[in-house]
Each structure stands twice: as structure tokens, then as C-alpha cells.
C-alpha positions in Angstrom: 89.7 122.8 107.6 90.5 123.1 111.2 93.9 124.2 112.2 96.5 121.3 112.6 93.7 119.0 111.5 94.9 115.3 112.2 94.2 112.7 109.5 95.4 109.7 107.7 96.4 108.8 104.3 93.6 107.0 102.1 94.4 105.0 99.3 92.1 103.1 96.9 92.7 99.6 97.9 89.0 99.6 99.3 86.2 101.7 98.6 86.2 105.4 99.8 83.0 104.5 101.9 85.0 102.0 103.8 88.0 104.1 104.1 85.9 107.1 105.6 83.9 104.8 107.8 87.3 103.7 109.3 88.3 107.4 109.6 85.3 108.3 111.6 85.8 105.5 114.1 89.0 107.2 115.0 87.3 110.5 115.4 88.8 112.1 112.4 87.5 114.0 109.3 90.8 114.8 107.3 92.6 112.5 105.0 95.3 112.7 102.2 94.0 110.8 99.1 96.8 108.9 97.7 97.3 107.5 93.9 93.7 107.7 92.3 93.8 104.6 89.9 92.8 104.8 86.2 89.2 103.9 86.9 88.9 107.4 88.8 90.9 109.4 86.2 89.8 108.1 82.8 86.4 107.7 80.8 83.0 107.3 81.8 83.7 104.8 84.5 86.1 107.4 86.0 83.5 110.0 86.0 81.1 107.7 87.8 83.6 106.6 90.3 84.7 110.1 90.9 81.0 111.2 91.6 80.5 108.4 94.0 83.7 109.6 95.6 82.3 113.2 95.8 79.0 111.8 97.4 80.8 109.8 100.0 83.1 112.9 101.0 79.8 114.9 101.6 78.2 112.1 103.3 80.6 111.4 105.7 81.8 115.2 106.2 85.4 114.5 104.9 88.1 117.3 104.4 90.6 116.4 101.7 93.7 118.0 102.6 95.7 117.0 99.4 96.2 114.7 96.8 99.4 112.4 96.7 100.7 111.4 93.3 101.7 108.2 92.4 102.7 106.3 89.2 102.1 102.9 87.7 105.0 100.5 87.4 107.1 102.5 90.0 110.3 100.5 91.1 110.6 100.8 94.7 113.5 98.3 94.9 115.3 100.9 92.5 114.3 103.8 94.1 117.3 105.7 92.9 116.3 105.4 89.1 112.8 104.1 89.2 110.5 106.4 90.8 108.8 109.8 90.4 109.4 112.5 87.9 113.1 112.4 87.7 113.9 109.3 85.6 114.0 110.3 82.0 113.0 107.2 80.5 109.6 107.4 82.3 109.0 111.0 82.6 106.8 112.0 79.7 104.0 109.3 80.4 104.2 110.0 84.3 104.2 113.9 83.5 100.9 113.3 81.7 99.4 111.4 84.4 100.5 114.0 86.8 98.8 116.7 84.9 95.6 114.7 84.6 95.7 114.0 88.2 95.9 117.6 89.1 92.8 118.5 87.0 91.1 115.6 88.5 92.1 117.0 92.1 90.6 120.2 90.8 87.1 119.0 90.2 87.4 117.8 94.0 88.6 121.1 95.2 91.8 119.9 96.3 94.6 122.5 96.3 97.8 120.7 97.6 99.3 118.3 95.1 102.1 116.1 96.7 104.7 113.7 95.4 107.9 111.8 95.7 109.1 113.5 92.5 112.1 111.0 92.6 115.7 111.1 93.5 116.8 114.5 92.6 120.5 114.6 91.5 122.8 116.2 94.1 124.9 117.5 90.9 123.1 120.6 89.4 125.3 120.2 86.3 124.1 116.9 85.1 121.6 116.4 82.1 119.3 114.7 84.2 118.9 117.6 86.7 118.8 120.1 84.0 116.0 118.3 82.1 114.0 117.8 85.2 113.9 121.2 85.9 113.0 122.4 82.5 110.2 119.8 82.6 108.8 120.6 85.9 108.4 124.5 85.0 105.7 124.0 82.8 104.0 121.5 85.4 104.2 124.0 88.1 102.7 126.6 85.9 99.8 124.2 85.3 99.1 123.7 89.0 99.3 127.8 89.3 96.7 128.2 86.9 94.5 125.6 88.9 95.3 127.6 91.9 97.0 124.6 93.2 100.4 124.1 95.0 103.1 121.3 94.5 104.4 119.7 97.9 107.5 118.0 97.5 107.8 114.9 99.6 110.9 114.9 101.5 113.7 112.3 101.9 115.2 111.0 98.8 117.4 113.9 98.2 119.4 116.3 100.5 117.9 119.4 101.8 120.3 121.5 99.4 119.3 119.6 96.5 115.6 120.3 97.3 116.2 124.1 98.2 118.2 124.3 94.6 115.4 122.7 92.8 112.7 124.8 94.2 114.7 127.9 93.3 115.8 126.7 89.8 112.1 125.9 88.8 110.7 129.2 90.4 107.1 130.1 91.1 105.6 130.9 94.5 103.4 127.7 94.3 105.8 125.5 95.7 105.8 124.0 99.1 106.7 121.0 101.0 105.3 117.8 102.3 107.5 117.2 105.3 108.2 113.6 105.9 110.8 113.6 108.7 110.9 109.9 108.7 112.2 109.7 105.1 115.0 111.8 105.8 116.2 109.1 108.2 115.1 106.0 106.1 117.0 107.2 103.1 119.9 108.4 105.1 120.0 112.3 104.4 120.0 115.3 106.7 118.7 115.5 109.9 114.8 116.5 109.8 116.0 119.5 112.1 118.1 120.9 109.1 115.0 120.9 106.7 113.1 122.9 109.4 115.8 125.4 109.7 116.5 125.7 106.1 113.0 125.4 104.5 110.5 125.5 107.2 108.7 128.2 105.9 107.8 126.1 102.9 106.4 123.4 104.8 102.7 122.9 104.1 101.8 119.3 104.8 103.4 117.0 107.7 103.4 113.5 107.4 103.5 112.4 110.9 106.0 109.5 110.9 109.0 108.4 112.7 112.1 106.3 111.8 115.5 105.3 112.7 118.7 105.6 110.1 119.8 102.5 108.4 121.9 99.8 110.5 125.2 99.2 109.5 125.4 97.4 106.4 122.0 98.3 105.3 120.8 100.8 102.6 117.5 101.8 104.3 116.4 102.8 107.5 113.3 101.5 109.6 110.0 103.2 110.2 108.9 103.1 113.7 105.6 104.2 115.7 105.7 108.0 116.0 107.3 109.1 118.9 109.7 106.2 119.1 112.1 106.9 116.4 115.1 109.3 115.9 113.2 112.1 114.3 112.7 114.1 117.4 109.3 114.6 116.3 107.8 116.6 119.3 110.5 119.2 118.9 110.1 119.5 115.1 106.3 120.0 115.6 107.1 122.8 118.2 109.5 124.3 115.8 107.1 124.5 112.9 104.6 125.7 114.9 106.6 128.5 116.1 107.2 129.3 112.3 103.5 129.6 112.0 102.6 126.0 110.7 98.8 125.5 111.0 98.3 122.9 108.5 97.2 119.3 107.9 98.9 116.6 110.2 98.7 113.2 108.3 99.6 110.1 110.1 101.4 107.7 108.0 102.3 104.1 109.3 103.1 101.9 106.4 102.4 98.4 107.9 99.7 95.9 107.2 96.1 96.4 108.0 95.1 95.2 111.5 95.3 95.5 115.0 98.7 96.8 115.3 98.1 99.4 112.6 95.1 100.5 114.4 96.9 100.9 117.7 99.6 102.9 116.2 97.2 105.3 114.6 95.4 105.8 117.9 98.7 106.3 119.8 99.7 109.1 117.1 96.5 110.6 117.6 96.9 110.8 121.2 100.6 112.2 121.0 99.6 114.7 118.3 96.7 116.0 120.4 99.0 116.5 123.4 101.6 118.5 121.1 98.7 120.6 119.7 97.3 121.6 123.2 100.9 122.2 124.5 101.9 124.6 121.8 98.5 126.4 122.0 98.8 126.7 125.7 102.4 128.3 125.1 101.3 130.7 122.4 98.7 132.0 124.9 101.4 132.8 127.4 
């Protein structure tokens, strides 16, 4: 994979071939796969669909930078208690699926396994936090045995809680899928705080922007890249100075159509400008 390779998130709502053709129309060859469904993970149908996916990856010359885990029946309207691996009432089922997804990713040669693990408790003395850490340790060890690394998607907890979790779980194969927009959407720390505290752990960037919640609102609002309050260009420069050369995955969560295509194209232009600027500075 090229340094600072620009890509997009590819989901399984349409065929991989259609997604890869679209990727190529943007002049890209890199993607992060998200949320493989049951008919890719299990049984003879899963084996056949996975074979077709591998063929399509080879045909279109696609570099898959990461697999983003997701789980059936997540309740995004109850994001504090309804998503990821933190909720105790769904953890066993979701952990089993996470393990199967990781093994499936290994078949495709995917090293990074990214996930919203859920809303990590800010208080480390709670039973939920302690049991979460204890259950995550064997999962992290499984990834290590697969030569894979866990990349925590940022946003639903403070930087301090994320840092504490990584330390408590232990293991060098833990990194961060840095989504600066999420930190504002969920009204946590400024993204620059994460870069300062955990920048050396960032192994993947979601190129996404947002503003904090308006008065009376619980969640913030996503914007076009460069038009929000993340100060994305400066975050990019800071991470580059720290040595970041990993994937740049554009994530824009709006409906398919002309506006989405326009926003992706504009994000590609901005990222190329930032890349050239940083590479030029490093040569001085």
C-alpha cells in the first residue's frame, strides 16, 4: 500500500464489483471494508461470496486497508448502551462474531481490525468496565495470533477513558482508528487532545468533519471535510509530523447521489493538497 493512500469505506449494500468500479472512477484503489454480512462469513454461501470478493479485489487492483467490524441489531438510537462490545447483555454474541470476522479478514490478508467497541465507561471501578477489559484481553490475543491489530474507532468516550482501556487490556497490537468528527459529534475532547495523548497509536484515519451539538441537542452534525470544527488540516499536519503514513479513508455518511460524489471528490482534492504540502515541508 502506498504511503497516505486515499480511499473510501466500502459496505456490502451493493456488490463488491460495483463498489470497486465506483472507487476507480474517483481514481482510488484503497478501501476499508465494513460490516461483512452473514452470507460472507458463514457456510458454503459465505465461502463462495468470499471467493468472488477475492477475485474482484484482484481484478480491480484494490488494496483493502482494514476491516471495520459491525454487529447485527445495534441500536444507534441508544448509542450509550446499544452498540459495540461494551454492553454486557449482547457481548458474548458480538464477541463471537468479532472473532469470526477477524479470522475471515485474515483469509483476505487484512491486518487492521477496526471497531466502535461501544461507549466505554468513564469510571474504571464499574463492573461493566472491569468485565469489558477482561473479555477484551483474549480477543486482543486472538488478533495477535493472527498477526492483526485492533484499531479503536474514536468518539464515544473521552481520550482518558480510551487511553486507560488500552493500558488495562495490555498488548502492543492495539491502535486507533482516528475519527476526529466523532469526538465532536459525541461532544467529547477536542481531536487535538487525542493527537497529543495518543497520536503515536493512530494507525488509520477517517477523514471526516463535524461540529458539536447545538444547544439542546445531544449529538453534533457531520459536515463536508474541511468545513467543520475539527481543524482537520492541522490534525493531518500534526500526525504527519509524528510519522503517520497510513491510510486516509474518506467517510461521508449521507445518502448515495450527486452530493456524496461531490463531497468525496472535494475531500480527495483537499487530502492531495495536504499530502503535497507535508511532503514538501519534510524535504526542506
